[in-house]
C-alpha positions in Angstrom: 9.1 -12.2 20.5 10.1 -15.6 19.0 12.6 -17.5 20.8 15.9 -18.9 19.1 14.5 -22.5 19.0 11.1 -21.4 17.1 12.4 -20.9 13.8 13.7 -18.0 11.7 13.5 -14.4 13.1 11.5 -11.9 10.7 14.5 -10.9 8.6 15.8 -14.5 8.1 12.2 -15.4 7.1 12.1 -12.0 4.8 15.6 -13.1 3.2 14.4 -16.7 2.6 11.3 -15.4 0.8 13.1 -13.1 -1.2 15.4 -15.7 -2.5 12.3 -18.3 -3.3 10.1 -15.4 -4.9 12.4 -13.1 -6.8 13.8 -14.8 -9.6 15.9 -12.4 -11.0 19.5 -12.1 -9.6 20.0 -8.5 -10.2 16.6 -7.6 -8.5 17.4 -9.8 -5.7 21.0 -8.4 -5.4 19.4 -4.7 -5.5 17.5 -5.5 -2.5 20.3 -7.0 -0.7 22.3 -3.7 -1.1 19.4 -1.7 -0.1 18.9 -4.0 3.0 22.8 -3.6 3.7 22.7 0.1 3.6 20.0 0.1 6.4 21.7 -2.4 8.7 21.4 -1.4 12.2 18.1 0.3 11.6 14.7 -0.7 12.9 11.9 -0.5 10.6 8.3 -0.7 11.5 6.0 -1.7 8.7 3.0 0.4 9.3 -0.3 -0.9 7.8 -1.4 2.7 6.7 1.5 3.1 4.7 1.4 -0.6 3.2 -2.4 -1.6 2.9 -4.3 1.5 3.0 -2.2 3.0 0.1 -2.9 0.0 -2.0 -6.4 0.1 -1.1 -6.6 3.7 -2.1 -4.7 2.9 -5.3 -7.2 0.1 -6.3 -10.5 2.5 -5.6 -8.6 5.2 -7.7 -8.3 2.8 -10.7 -11.8 1.8 -10.4 -12.9 5.3 -10.3 -10.8 6.3 -13.1 -12.0 3.4 -15.2 -15.6 4.7 -14.9 -17.2 2.8 -11.9 -19.8 4.8 -9.9 -18.9 5.3 -6.1 -21.4 2.6 -5.3 -20.1 0.2 -8.1 -16.4 1.0 -6.7 -17.5 0.2 -3.2 -18.9 -3.3 -4.0 -16.0 -4.2 -6.3 -13.3 -3.1 -4.0 -15.0 -5.2 -1.1 -15.3 -8.3 -3.4 -11.5 -7.7 -4.6 -10.1 -7.2 -1.3 -12.2 -9.2 0.7 -13.3 -6.9 3.3 -16.4 -5.5 4.8 -18.7 -3.0 2.8 -18.3 -0.4 5.7 -14.6 -0.5 5.0 -15.0 -0.4 1.3 -17.3 2.9 1.8 -14.4 4.4 3.8 -11.9 3.7 1.4 -13.9 5.2 -1.5 -15.0 8.1 0.2 -11.4 9.1 1.2 -10.3 8.6 -2.5 -13.4 11.0 -3.4 -12.6 13.5 -0.6 -9.0 13.8 -1.8 -10.2 14.4 -5.5 -12.4 16.9 -4.3 -9.5 18.7 -2.3 -7.5 18.7 -5.3 -9.9 20.1 -7.6 -10.7 22.8 -5.0 -7.2 23.8 -4.9 -6.8 23.6 -8.6 -9.7 26.2 -9.0 -8.5 28.5 -6.5 -5.2 28.9 -8.2 -2.1 30.4 -7.0 -2.5 33.0 -4.3 -0.5 36.4 -3.8 1.3 36.7 -1.0 
């Protein structure tokens, strides 16, 4: 945990970054409104939600654009800067999601 003399806390840092990076005043105002509506809440920024979802989105886009699984793994590792093994896990997860969705679509609606 930071001490007060160590600089801004996480929220202060986030707000300062928001002011620097978001140039549109309307967008900034919307984010501030959203944050005010969450006042008093604690937020845990889970890696699975933020990072893995983005990795899977990239892998899905590569596969959709015609990359083979092997090509997608290599490209994903190069773009995201992580290991070949991590890229293999991400691509395998996306392929498994597709297989499950295809199986569900083929089975059609079930009678109760």
